[in-house]
C-alpha positions in Angstrom: -1.5 -19.3 -59.4 -4.8 -18.7 -57.7 -4.4 -21.6 -55.2 -1.0 -20.3 -54.1 -2.5 -16.8 -53.6 -5.4 -18.3 -51.5 -2.9 -20.3 -49.5 -0.7 -17.3 -48.9 -3.6 -15.1 -47.8 -4.9 -17.9 -45.6 -1.5 -18.1 -43.9 -1.3 -14.4 -43.4 -4.8 -14.2 -41.9 -4.0 -17.1 -39.7 -0.8 -15.5 -38.5 -2.6 -12.2 -37.9 -5.3 -13.9 -35.9 -2.9 -16.0 -33.9 -0.8 -13.0 -33.0 -3.8 -10.9 -31.9 -5.5 -13.6 -29.9 -4.5 -13.4 -26.3 -4.2 -16.7 -24.5 -6.4 -17.0 -21.4 -3.3 -17.3 -19.1 -2.0 -14.0 -20.5 -5.2 -12.1 -19.7 -5.0 -9.8 -16.7 -6.8 -10.8 -13.5 -10.1 -8.9 -13.1 -10.0 -7.3 -9.5 -13.8 -7.1 -9.2 -14.7 -10.5 -10.6 -11.8 -12.6 -9.3 -9.7 -10.9 -6.6 -12.3 -9.1 -4.6 -14.6 -12.2 -4.1 -11.6 -14.2 -2.8 -10.6 -11.5 -0.3 -14.2 -10.9 0.8 -15.2 -14.6 1.3 -11.9 -15.7 2.9 -10.1 -12.7 4.5 -12.4 -9.8 5.5 -13.9 -11.8 8.4 -10.6 -11.5 10.3 -8.7 -8.9 8.3 -11.4 -6.3 7.4 -12.8 -3.0 8.5 -14.1 -4.2 11.9 -11.5 -6.8 12.8 -7.7 -6.7 12.3 -6.1 -9.9 13.5 -2.3 -9.4 13.7 -3.0 -5.7 12.9 -3.7 -6.7 9.3 -6.6 -5.3 7.3 -7.2 -6.2 3.7 -10.2 -4.2 2.7 -8.5 -1.1 1.4 -5.6 -0.6 -1.0 -3.6 1.4 1.6 -4.1 -1.3 4.3 -3.1 -4.1 1.9 0.1 -2.3 1.0 0.8 -1.4 4.6 0.7 -4.9 5.9 0.3 -5.9 9.5 2.2 -7.2 12.6 4.4 -9.5 10.4 5.2 -6.7 8.0 4.2 -6.3 4.3 2.0 -9.1 3.1 2.1 -8.1 -0.6 5.1 -7.2 -2.7 3.5 -5.9 -5.9 5.0 -7.7 -8.9 6.6 -10.4 -6.7 4.1 -13.0 -5.5 6.9 -15.4 -4.6 8.1 -12.9 -2.0 4.6 -12.0 -0.8 3.8 -13.2 2.7 0.1 -13.6 1.8 1.0 -16.2 -0.9 3.4 -18.0 1.4 0.8 -18.2 4.2 -2.0 -19.3 1.8 0.2 -22.0 0.3 1.3 -23.7 3.5 0.3 -27.3 4.2 -3.3 -27.5 5.6 -2.0 -28.7 8.9 0.5 -25.9 9.4 -0.5 -23.6 12.3 0.4 -20.5 10.2 -1.8 -21.3 7.2 -4.3 -18.7 6.2 -7.2 -18.7 6.5 -7.1 -20.9 9.7 -10.8 -21.4 9.7 -12.6 -22.8 6.6 -9.2 -23.0 4.9 -7.2 -23.7 3.0 -8.1 -21.8 -0.1 -8.6 -23.6 -3.4 -5.6 -23.7 -5.6 -7.5 -21.7 -8.2 -8.1 -18.9 -5.6 -4.4 -18.8 -4.7 -3.4 -18.7 -8.3 -5.8 -15.7 -8.9 -4.1 -13.8 -6.0 -0.6 -14.9 -7.2 -1.3 -13.7 -10.7 -2.9 -10.4 -9.4 0.2 -9.7 -7.3 2.6 -10.6 -10.2 0.6 -8.1 -12.3 1.3 -5.4 -9.8 -1.6 -5.9 -7.3 -3.6 -3.1 -9.0 -6.5 -1.9 -6.8 -8.9 0.1 -9.0 -9.5 3.7 -8.1 -12.8 4.0 -6.2 -12.9 0.4 -5.1 -12.2 1.4 -1.5 -15.3 3.5 -1.3 -17.5 0.7 -2.9 -16.1 -1.9 -0.5 -16.6 0.4 2.5 -20.2 1.0 1.6 -20.8 -2.7 1.0 -19.3 -3.6 4.3 -21.6 -1.0 5.9 -24.5 -2.6 4.1 -25.3 0.5 2.0 -23.7 0.0 -1.4 -25.1 2.6 -3.8 -25.6 2.1 -7.5 -22.3 2.4 -9.3 -23.3 5.5 -11.3 -23.9 7.5 -8.1 -20.2 7.2 -7.0 -18.1 10.3 -7.2 -15.0 8.9 -9.0 -11.9 10.8 -10.2 -11.9 12.2 -13.7 -10.9 9.5 -16.1 -10.6 9.0 -19.8 -13.5 7.4 -21.6 -11.7 4.0 -21.7 -10.6 4.3 -18.1 -14.1 5.2 -17.1 -15.6 2.2 -19.0 -13.1 -0.1 -17.2 -13.9 1.5 -13.8 -17.7 1.1 -14.4 -17.3 -2.6 -15.2 -15.2 -3.1 -12.1 -17.6 -1.3 -9.8 -20.6 -3.0 -11.3 -19.0 -6.4 -10.8 -18.2 -5.6 -7.2 -21.7 -4.5 -6.5 -23.2 -7.5 -8.3 -21.0 -9.9 -6.3 -23.1 -9.0 -3.3 -26.4 -9.3 -5.2 -26.8 -5.5 -5.0 -26.2 -4.6 -8.6 -30.0 -4.2 -9.4 -31.4 -2.8 -6.2 -32.0 0.8 -5.2 -29.9 2.3 -2.3 
């Protein structure tokens, strides 16, 4: 009958929609919009280009993966084993909590970093250059960066990442 056919089609469409919809918790962390702002506002002051407390710098992918005086701070794919998450998650009165000033981080910020690390701690190609120029106060417009050759979809993702990083500093619309 017609009503059974409508019901069946409705059930199929609902199943297709439900299987294609990605829950928010399953979406990947956006480095430019979520991770970079946490690092910049909470970490770069003491662990950036100009200052490296405990020999730790967090402003480039190589420095993040290298670690500092206490060893590696990030174990890509393993946030529970990552020293940065352990230090960020300490009790606010613990002398080893990070950041020691203006801390502790909000739970949401820690969760962003935790999820980013569990996803592999991906640091987009070209982000180091944008961050260095921002720290130097001379962030150029995104389209002027000389990035590696990427596929169209990779380039679109890169452009979105770079634009979000530049915009985070309010520099997305100004001329260099």
